[in-house]
C-alpha positions in Angstrom: 86.8 88.8 -58.1 86.7 87.2 -54.7 84.6 89.2 -52.3 86.7 89.3 -49.2 84.4 89.0 -46.3 84.2 86.0 -44.0 81.4 84.3 -46.0 83.1 84.8 -49.4 86.5 83.6 -48.0 84.9 80.4 -46.6 83.1 79.8 -49.9 86.4 80.2 -51.8 88.1 77.8 -49.3 85.4 75.2 -50.0 86.0 75.5 -53.7 89.8 75.3 -53.5 90.2 72.8 -50.8 87.3 70.5 -51.4 86.5 70.5 -47.7 83.1 70.9 -46.2 81.8 74.3 -45.1 82.1 73.2 -41.5 85.8 72.3 -41.9 86.4 75.6 -43.7 84.9 77.5 -40.8 87.4 75.8 -38.5 90.2 76.8 -40.9 88.9 80.4 -40.9 88.7 80.4 -37.1 92.3 79.1 -36.9 93.5 81.8 -39.3 91.7 84.5 -37.3 93.4 83.3 -34.1 96.9 83.7 -35.7 98.5 86.6 -37.5 99.3 85.1 -41.0 102.4 87.0 -42.1 105.9 86.2 -40.9 107.8 82.9 -40.7 107.1 82.3 -37.0 103.5 83.1 -37.5 103.3 80.8 -40.5 104.4 77.8 -38.3 102.0 78.8 -35.5 99.2 78.9 -38.1 100.2 75.5 -39.6 100.4 74.0 -36.1 96.9 75.4 -35.3 95.5 73.9 -38.5 97.2 70.5 -37.7 95.7 70.5 -34.2 92.2 71.8 -35.1 91.7 69.6 -38.1 93.7 66.6 -37.1 95.8 66.6 -40.3 99.4 66.2 -41.1 101.9 69.0 -41.7 101.9 68.6 -45.5 98.1 69.1 -45.6 98.3 72.0 -43.2 100.9 73.7 -45.4 98.8 73.1 -48.5 95.8 74.7 -46.8 98.0 77.6 -45.6 99.2 78.2 -49.2 95.6 78.1 -50.5 94.5 80.7 -47.9 97.5 83.0 -48.6 96.7 82.7 -52.4 93.0 83.7 -51.7 94.1 86.6 -49.5 96.7 87.8 -52.0 94.3 87.7 -54.9 91.7 89.7 -52.9 94.3 92.3 -52.0 95.5 92.5 -55.6 91.9 92.9 -56.9 91.1 95.6 -54.3 94.3 97.5 -55.3 93.5 97.2 -59.0 89.8 98.1 -58.6 89.5 100.1 -55.3 85.9 101.2 -55.8 84.5 98.1 -57.4 81.8 96.5 -55.2 81.5 99.5 -52.9 77.9 100.3 -53.9 
């Protein structure tokens, strides 16, 4: 189960993207500055990733999909096990 706090999210980004921790912190900051859900917000987030990381659109979309996958898994885990990890 992915522990969904900032540190756990960044660690999971490092694993799934292969980027350094510093780059993943920039990714996290870009995500925090933009609301993730919704078509217009998706493009704003992708544009922010492109600008902040100096990457092309394909790579920004790949990162966006990875981040959404991490978030969806964490939400699913929390719904399936609402009291796990609340010690």
